[in-house]
C-alpha positions in Angstrom: 0.0 0.0 0.0 1.4 3.4 -1.0 2.1 5.8 1.9 2.1 9.5 1.4 3.3 12.4 3.5 0.3 14.8 3.8 0.5 18.3 4.8 -2.0 18.9 7.8 -1.0 22.3 9.0 -2.1 25.2 6.9 0.5 27.5 8.6 3.5 25.6 7.4 6.0 28.1 6.2 7.9 28.0 2.8 11.2 27.9 4.8 10.1 24.5 6.0 8.9 23.5 2.6 12.2 24.2 0.9 14.9 23.8 3.5 17.2 20.9 3.1 18.4 20.8 6.7 16.8 19.5 10.0 13.9 18.1 8.0 13.0 15.4 10.4 12.7 18.0 13.2 10.9 20.7 11.3 8.4 18.4 9.6 7.6 16.3 12.8 4.5 18.3 13.7 3.4 19.2 10.1 3.4 16.0 8.1 1.6 12.7 8.6 2.4 9.5 6.9 -1.0 8.3 5.6 -2.1 5.4 3.5 -3.2 6.9 0.2 -6.3 4.8 0.2 -7.4 6.6 3.4 -7.0 10.1 1.9 -10.1 12.1 0.8 -9.0 14.0 -2.2 -11.9 16.5 -1.9 -10.8 17.5 1.7 -7.3 18.1 0.4 -8.7 20.1 -2.5 -10.7 22.2 -0.2 -7.5 22.9 1.8 -6.1 24.3 -1.5 -9.1 26.6 -2.0 -8.8 27.8 1.6 -5.1 28.5 1.1 -6.1 31.2 -1.3 -8.0 33.2 1.5 -5.1 34.9 3.3 -2.9 35.9 0.4 -5.9 37.3 -1.7 -8.3 38.7 1.0 -6.1 40.0 3.7 -5.6 43.9 3.3 -1.8 43.4 3.7 -1.0 40.7 1.2 -1.4 40.5 -2.6 -3.9 43.3 -2.7 -1.5 45.6 -0.9 1.3 44.6 -3.3 -0.9 45.4 -6.3 -2.8 48.4 -5.0 -0.6 50.3 -2.4 2.2 50.4 -5.0 -0.1 52.0 -7.6 -1.8 55.5 -8.0 -5.2 54.6 -6.5 -4.4 53.8 -2.8 -2.5 55.4 -0.1 -1.9 54.2 3.5 -1.1 57.3 5.5 0.4 57.2 8.9 -2.1 59.0 11.1 -0.2 60.3 14.1 0.4 57.1 16.1 -2.0 55.0 13.9 -1.0 53.0 10.8 2.8 53.4 11.2 3.5 49.7 11.2 7.3 50.6 10.9 6.7 52.3 7.6 5.5 49.2 5.7 2.7 51.1 3.9 4.8 54.2 3.1 7.6 52.3 1.4 5.0 50.4 -0.8 3.5 53.7 -1.9 7.0 55.3 -2.4 8.5 52.3 -4.1 11.3 51.8 -1.5 10.7 48.3 -0.4 13.6 45.8 0.3 14.1 42.1 0.9 12.9 42.3 4.5 9.5 43.9 3.9 7.1 41.9 6.1 3.9 41.9 4.1 5.7 41.1 0.8 7.7 38.3 2.5 4.4 36.8 3.8 2.6 37.2 0.5 5.4 35.3 -1.2 5.4 32.5 1.4 1.7 32.1 1.3 1.5 31.9 -2.5 4.0 29.1 -2.3 1.9 27.4 0.3 -1.1 27.6 -2.1 1.0 26.0 -4.8 2.1 23.3 -2.4 -1.5 22.4 -1.3 -2.6 22.3 -5.0 0.2 20.0 -6.0 -0.7 17.7 -3.2 -4.0 17.1 -4.8 -2.5 16.7 -8.2 -0.1 14.0 -6.9 -3.0 11.9 -5.5 -3.8 8.9 -7.6 -7.3 8.7 -6.0 -8.1 12.3 -7.2 -10.5 12.6 -10.1 -9.6 14.4 -13.3 -11.9 17.3 -12.3 -10.3 17.5 -8.8 -6.8 17.5 -10.4 -7.9 20.2 -12.9 -9.3 22.4 -10.2 -6.0 22.0 -8.3 -4.0 23.0 -11.5 -6.1 26.2 -11.8 -5.4 27.1 -8.1 -1.7 26.3 -8.6 -1.6 28.3 -11.9 -3.2 31.3 -10.2 -0.7 31.3 -7.3 2.2 30.8 -9.8 1.0 33.7 -11.9 0.9 36.1 -8.9 4.4 35.0 -7.9 5.7 35.5 -11.5 4.0 38.9 -11.8 5.5 40.2 -8.5 8.9 38.5 -8.1 9.6 36.8 -11.4 11.0 33.7 -9.7 8.6 30.8 -9.1 9.8 27.9 -7.0 8.3 24.8 -8.3 8.3 21.1 -7.5 6.4 18.1 -8.8 6.6 14.4 -9.3 9.4 12.7 -7.4 10.8 16.0 -6.3 7.5 16.8 -4.6 7.8 13.7 -2.5 11.3 14.2 -1.5 11.5 17.5 0.3 15.3 17.2 0.6 15.5 18.1 -3.1 15.3 21.9 -3.7 12.6 23.1 -6.1 13.5 24.3 -9.5 13.0 28.0 -10.3 10.7 29.0 -13.2 11.2 32.6 -14.5 10.0 35.0 -17.2 8.4 33.8 -20.4 9.3 30.2 -19.7 7.2 30.5 -16.4 4.4 32.1 -18.4 4.3 29.5 -21.0 4.3 26.8 -18.3 1.2 28.4 -16.6 -0.5 28.6 -20.0 0.2 24.9 -20.7 -1.1 24.0 -17.2 -4.3 25.9 -17.8 -4.8 24.4 -21.3 -4.4 20.9 -19.9 -6.9 21.7 -17.2 -9.7 23.2 -19.2 -11.2 20.1 -20.6 -11.7 18.6 -17.1 -13.0 21.8 -15.4 -16.7 22.4 -14.9 -18.6 25.3 -16.3 -19.2 26.5 -12.7 -20.2 27.6 -10.1 -18.2 30.8 -9.9 -16.8 29.9 -6.5 -15.0 26.9 -8.0 -12.3 26.6 -10.6 -14.1 26.6 -13.9 -13.4 26.6 -17.6 -14.0 30.4 -18.1 -11.9 31.2 -15.0 -9.0 29.3 -16.6 -9.5 31.1 -19.8 -9.6 34.6 -18.0 -6.3 33.7 -16.3 -4.8 32.6 -19.6 -5.8 36.0 -21.0 -3.9 37.7 -18.1 -0.8 35.7 -19.0 -0.8 36.3 -22.7 -1.5 40.0 -22.2 1.4 40.3 -19.9 4.0 38.2 -21.8 5.7 41.4 -23.1 6.2 42.4 -19.5 7.8 39.1 -18.6 10.3 39.1 -21.5 12.5 41.7 -19.8 11.9 42.6 -16.2 14.5 45.4 -16.2 12.2 47.8 -18.1 8.6 48.6 -18.8 7.4 47.3 -22.2 7.1 49.5 -25.2 4.2 49.4 -27.6 6.1 47.3 -30.1 7.0 44.6 -27.5 3.5 43.1 -27.6 3.4 40.1 -29.9 0.5 39.9 -32.4 0.1 36.2 -31.8 -0.3 36.8 -28.1 -2.9 39.5 -28.6 -4.7 37.1 -31.0 -5.0 34.5 -28.2 -6.3 37.1 -25.8 -9.0 38.1 -28.3 -9.9 34.4 -29.1 -10.1 33.4 -25.5 -12.3 36.4 -24.7 -14.5 35.4 -27.6 -15.0 32.0 -26.1 -16.0 33.5 -22.8 -18.3 36.0 -24.4 -19.9 33.2 -26.4 -20.4 31.0 -23.3 -24.0 30.1 -22.5 -23.5 28.0 -19.4 -23.2 30.4 -17.7 -24.0 33.4 -19.9 -22.2 36.6 -18.8 -23.4 40.2 -19.1 -22.4 43.5 -17.7 -24.2 44.3 -14.5 -26.5 47.3 -14.7 -26.0 48.1 -11.0 -22.2 48.2 -10.7 -21.9 47.5 -6.9 -24.0 44.5 -7.0 -20.9 42.7 -8.3 -19.5 43.1 -4.8 -22.6 42.9 -2.6 -23.2 40.4 0.3 -25.4 38.4 -2.2 -23.2 38.9 -5.2 -23.0 35.3 -6.1 -26.8 35.2 -6.4 -27.3 38.4 -8.4 -24.1 39.2 -10.4 -23.9 38.2 -14.0 -20.3 39.4 -14.3 -18.5 37.2 -11.8 -16.4 34.5 -13.5 -14.4 33.4 -10.5 -14.6 34.5 -6.8 -13.4 33.2 -3.5 -16.3 31.8 -1.5 -17.3 33.5 1.8 -20.1 31.7 3.3 -20.6 32.4 7.1 -20.1 29.3 9.1 -18.7 27.4 6.1 -15.7 29.1 4.5 -14.5 32.6 4.7 -11.7 35.1 4.4 -11.1 38.6 5.4 -13.4 40.4 2.9 -14.6 42.7 5.7 -11.2 44.4 5.4 -12.4 45.9 2.2 -14.5 48.4 4.3 -13.0 48.2 7.7 -9.6 49.4 6.6 -11.1 52.7 5.3 -14.0 53.6 7.5 -13.6 56.0 10.4 -14.0 54.9 14.1 -17.3 56.7 14.4 -18.9 55.2 11.3 -21.0 52.2 11.3 -19.4 49.7 11.4 -16.5 51.3 13.3 -13.6 51.0 11.1 -9.8 51.1 11.3 -9.5 54.6 9.7 -6.6 53.8 7.3 -6.5 53.7 3.6 -7.6 56.4 1.2 -7.5 57.2 -2.5 -5.7 60.0 -4.1 -7.5 63.1 -5.4 -5.7 62.8 -8.8 -7.1 59.3 -9.2 -10.5 60.5 -8.0 -10.5 63.2 -10.6 -10.3 60.7 -13.3 -14.1 60.1 -12.8 -16.8 62.2 -14.4 -19.5 63.4 -11.9 -22.2 61.2 -13.3 -20.3 58.1 -13.4 -22.2 55.3 -11.6 -19.0 53.8 -10.3 -18.2 57.0 -8.3 -20.6 56.9 -5.5 -24.1 55.6 -4.7 -26.4 54.9 -1.9 -26.9 51.2 -1.6 -30.2 49.4 -0.6 -30.0 47.9 2.8 -26.6 49.4 3.4 -26.9 53.1 3.4 -30.3 52.9 5.2 -28.7 50.7 8.0 -25.4 52.5 8.7 -25.5 55.6 6.5 -22.5 54.5 4.5 -22.5 54.8 0.8 -20.6 52.8 -1.7 -17.8 54.0 -3.9 -15.8 57.1 -3.0 -16.6 58.8 0.2 -15.7 62.5 0.1 -17.0 65.4 2.3 -19.3 65.3 5.2 -20.5 61.7 6.4 -23.9 61.0 7.8 -25.6 58.2 9.7 -28.6 56.4 8.6 -30.9 59.1 9.9 -29.0 61.7 7.9 -27.4 63.1 11.0 -23.9 64.6 10.4 -21.1 62.5 12.0 -18.2 63.9 14.0 -14.7 62.7 14.5 -13.3 61.7 17.9 -12.5 65.3 18.7 -16.0 66.6 17.9 -15.2 68.2 14.5 -17.1 67.4 11.4 -16.4 64.0 10.0 -15.7 65.3 6.5 -13.2 63.4 4.4 -10.8 65.7 2.5 -9.2 65.5 -0.9 -5.9 66.4 0.8 -3.9 63.5 2.1 -0.2 62.9 2.9 1.8 59.8 3.5 2.6 61.1 7.1 -0.4 62.9 8.6 0.1 65.4 11.5 -2.0 68.1 13.1 -5.6 68.4 14.2 -7.4 67.0 11.2 -5.4 63.9 10.6 -8.4 61.6 11.2 -10.3 62.9 8.2 -7.7 63.3 5.4 -8.1 61.3 2.3 -11.2 60.2 0.2 -12.3 56.8 1.4 -13.3 53.9 -0.8 -16.0 51.3 -0.1 -16.1 49.0 -3.1 -17.9 46.1 -1.3 -21.3 46.9 0.1 -21.1 46.2 3.9 -22.6 42.9 5.2 -24.4 44.1 8.3 -26.1 40.7 8.8 -23.2 38.3 9.0 -20.8 40.5 11.0 -17.0 39.7 10.9 -17.5 36.6 8.7 -19.0 38.5 5.8 -21.0 36.8 3.0 -19.6 38.9 0.0 -17.7 36.5 -2.4 -14.3 38.0 -3.1 -14.0 38.7 -6.8 -11.0 37.6 -8.7 -12.2 37.6 -12.4 -15.3 39.3 -13.8 -16.8 39.9 -17.2 -15.9 43.6 -17.5 -12.2 42.8 -17.1 -12.5 40.2 -19.9 -14.0 42.9 -22.1 -11.3 45.4 -21.3 -8.6 42.9 -21.9 -10.0 42.1 -25.3 -10.3 45.8 -26.2 -6.7 46.2 -25.2 -5.5 43.4 -27.3 -7.5 44.8 -30.2 -6.0 48.2 -29.8 -2.4 46.8 -29.5 -3.2 45.0 -32.7 -4.3 48.1 -34.6 -8.0 47.7 -34.5 -9.0 50.9 -32.7 -12.6 51.1 -33.8 -13.5 47.5 -32.5 -11.6 48.2 -29.3 -13.5 51.6 -28.8 -16.8 49.9 -29.3 -16.2 47.5 -26.4 -14.9 50.2 -24.0 -18.0 52.5 -25.0 -20.4 49.6 -24.2 -19.0 49.6 -20.6 -19.0 53.5 -20.4 -22.6 53.7 -21.6 -23.8 51.4 -19.0 -21.8 53.2 -16.3 -23.5 56.4 -17.3 -20.7 58.3 -19.1 -20.3 59.5 -22.6 -18.6 57.6 -25.5 -14.8 58.0 -26.3 -14.5 59.4 -29.8 -11.0 57.9 -30.0 -9.4 55.2 -27.8 -5.8 55.5 -26.9 -3.6 53.6 -24.5 -3.7 56.5 -22.2 -7.5 56.8 -21.9 -7.7 53.0 -21.9 -5.5 52.6 -18.7 -7.6 55.3 -17.1 -10.8 53.3 -18.0 -9.3 50.2 -16.6 -8.6 52.3 -13.4 -12.3 53.5 -13.2 -13.8 50.1 -13.9 -11.4 47.9 -11.8 -10.3 50.3 -9.0 -9.2 48.6 -5.8 -9.7 45.1 -7.3 -6.1 44.1 -7.1 -4.9 44.7 -10.7 -3.5 48.2 -10.6 0.3 47.5 -10.4 -0.1 44.9 -13.1 -1.9 47.4 -15.4 0.5 50.3 -14.7 3.6 48.3 -15.5 2.1 46.9 -18.8 1.1 50.4 -19.9 4.5 51.8 -19.1 3.4 54.2 -16.2 4.4 52.4 -13.0 7.7 54.2 -12.6 6.1 57.7 -13.0 5.8 60.2 -10.2 2.4 60.7 -8.7 0.9 62.2 -5.6 3.2 61.5 -2.6 5.5 59.5 -4.8 8.6 60.5 -6.8 9.6 58.8 -10.0 11.0 55.2 -9.3 14.0 53.3 -10.1 13.5 50.4 -12.6 14.4 47.9 -10.0 11.0 48.5 -8.4 9.4 46.8 -11.3 9.9 43.7 -9.2 9.7 43.0 -5.5 12.8 41.7 -3.7 13.1 37.9 -3.1 12.5 37.7 0.6 15.8 37.1 2.6 14.2 34.2 4.4 13.7 32.4 1.0 17.3 33.1 -0.2 18.6 31.6 3.1 16.9 28.2 2.4 16.7 27.9 -1.3 20.0 28.5 -3.2 18.0 28.0 -6.6 16.7 31.5 -6.0 18.9 34.6 -6.6 18.1 38.1 -5.4 16.4 40.4 -8.0 18.8 43.1 -9.5 19.3 46.2 -7.4 18.2 44.8 -4.1 
């Protein structure tokens, strides 16, 4: 009877996974020898799904790596609050190093997700669908690692069983091609849905992301130029988008009410969600509540952490009548007074009574915001963002599914591929379809500049901004509270703890 070592502790660190010393001691409490016939593949697969929670839903992990490094989010130090040894400031300023705690933990947790997924793939008892779902989860974690760090530790087969063998390192376009091949192999065995499980269209949406960014992965020392995007890659983006658009099981469409895509019942009402992380109170959940707690003031309902804000330059990219800017939301605004979207100016409770800050001054969020706030009004600086309507019913274990891929992103990726291929009219028609539904006027001409702004308006605070800014050649620019950046910050530093245990990794240039 075959015996397998099965990971039973979700908190196992990558240093344990990849270390080649003291394995017997370090794995003693984390691995169990189990007869393969006694293993339930579905429970192992569920562990792989659960491993996605922290790196994607925690406000300090992959979301922070993508958004705090961009032009739409700022995490000010407010007096004694939100200093955290400067971790938010250096993300915004592009001054991180190999010891940044949040980036270190994100890298580690992405590798843990890959490990859990490979555990399923290695099980002979796992069905073809279970292995395909695990391949998608692994491909997603590998894509995020490639995008941020360019070096993806990988082990499979005999090397997966023998943890004394160091993982290989996949990099650049080779890693991108491997991820694509994995997804292509998985598609046939993936189901059509539901949205909270790995599915065919989720795999295709992820493939679109990889193809669209291959020009980025060819050379990580610079941002890509317009001529670096291969027409064959763009054709694959368009073809995959067309397959998703033509899908009838399920059939996707743009959501007329924008914020329904993120509501507590979004899995029941949204026609846009292609893949989301399940948050079902009492069953499975992540930290989706951080998407409103991190911004809301202490005296709002719910009482928040009074942290993150957006920048006025980003806010000003919106037209006044854009539905994505701010709205009252049924069952949310009437309960706590909080609107959805961008919160600027005086804030009110559910009875339209003006709120005050903790010193008794008007709670009126200002356009002005600095990385380091001092003075009397530091509690109210910065326009706040509530993208996910608050779940007042479920409390801390909120019911909103956490959106990874949605239909509007697929359409915008197709438009970008068409534009980069020279078909501006077709690309413009797609973008104007979205703009019309969001209540703003058509573009008369589509350019890369107004397309990146439109991606910002449609996908703000969804975890794609850094990825987009690099691809459009704008990530190193100066913006509010940030000077121009050195090209080394196109990548994150490989965490020192990883370099210490895996000689197959090398530090990224400049760190």
